Phi, psi and omega in degrees: 000133179274120180241128180264125176263109178275117185296328178294318178291322180298324182267359185295324176254142181307135182291163176292152172288162178305322180294318179294321180294319179296321179295319178295320180297317178298320181295316181294322179293327183276323189241351183083175180269101185275331182264134181289145174282141182264130181241153169238096192071238175255008180271129178284124181255314182226132179112028182298319181292317179296320179297316180296317181291316179297319179294323180295319185257002180069033181273141178286153178209159178254158176231158177218142179268138171256107185273000182275345181291129177245342182205171177294332176297319176301319179296314181299314181297320179295318179298318179297313181298322179298317182283329176294335180277357181263150183270347188282344183273156184282166177299320180297317178298322178299315180297318180297316181295319180295320177295323178294320179295320179300319180297316181297313182296319181295317179296321179295318179295322179295317178295320180295322181293323180291324185269349186287148175283160178304137183294147176281172179298321180294321180292325178294326181278343181289146180294144181289151177294140181298143183297333182299330183292338181252008177059032180277342178260153180297323181294319179294321179296316179296321180295318180296325181269356183057047178231173173276160179299322180295323178296321179297319179299315181295318180295320178295322177297317179297319180297321185276321189250346186285138173292154181306324180293323179290317178300319178297323179294322178293316180299324181280352181081013180289330182223148180285165178297317181299313181293320181296322179296324177291315180295331182295345178279350179278162175303151185303322181296321179290323176300313182297319180295318179295318180295322180292330181284342175109185188299317183297317181292324176298319178296318180293321178296318177297321179296318179297319179297316181295320178295320178295323179294322180293330179279341188304315181301330181291341182293338180288331185247344182288161177284101187284355179284342177281122181293142179292149178296145182288343180265009176292146174299149181299134183280151177280170178300319181298315182291326177295323177296321178297317181296318178300317179298320179294319179295320178296321178296320180293319178299319179297319178295321179295322178296320177296320180295319178295319179296321179294321179294319179296321182290337181275348180284140178290148178286148181273124181232158179300145181293133180282152178293144182294134178261116182300334181276353182285122182290149177258000000 
């Protein structure tokens, strides 16, 4: 049987770790390939690792066609759902997959809305589909990934703001999701340096960010004219924004005070001639 391995599909889900791949290889050698590989035509959709190991050792395997696929989007959604149903993937991977599914569904709905004909009277009276079915709410997204809503928020922040080195560290389990979300607020160069230094430095970087956030509210009321000590931990972007806002407010107050002082000064006029009758 001719089987096409699509590299994009093979890389769509994070690959197994070397340890996981070795465990799968031992299992297949001992018990054979019990689960059928899923195909879409001649394209391999599910079972890339099993296919590679079986081909390497000449082990027999079965295949099954999925006739429900109509497009590559269908394939992607099916792959995501399959992996979300497995227990072996990490919480971070679950969040990433759920966010990926939301993007696909949202794009599909947008295209359908553009191409759809005007709704009939019956369609207008019909109840709208619940938002949970399209993963548009945070709660629905968390439920699909079997995570808490707060975890989904943190994972989305890491996806959007995290440097590639930081994302790799989270995937490898070097740093927790909570700590990685804090480090993701730092400039990309600092994130990369912390990730390169290892787990301890990532934890310390996250600690510095959290301490800076706790100090941030005081910047609104503190005397911002006093320069910060050089041995203070480096401030996060959020705390620097707070400080800038406080400085701008102080500058505005100083400008108003200066304007008031100028208006109170007497205008300069030419000296009047001395009047002999004016008493001294």
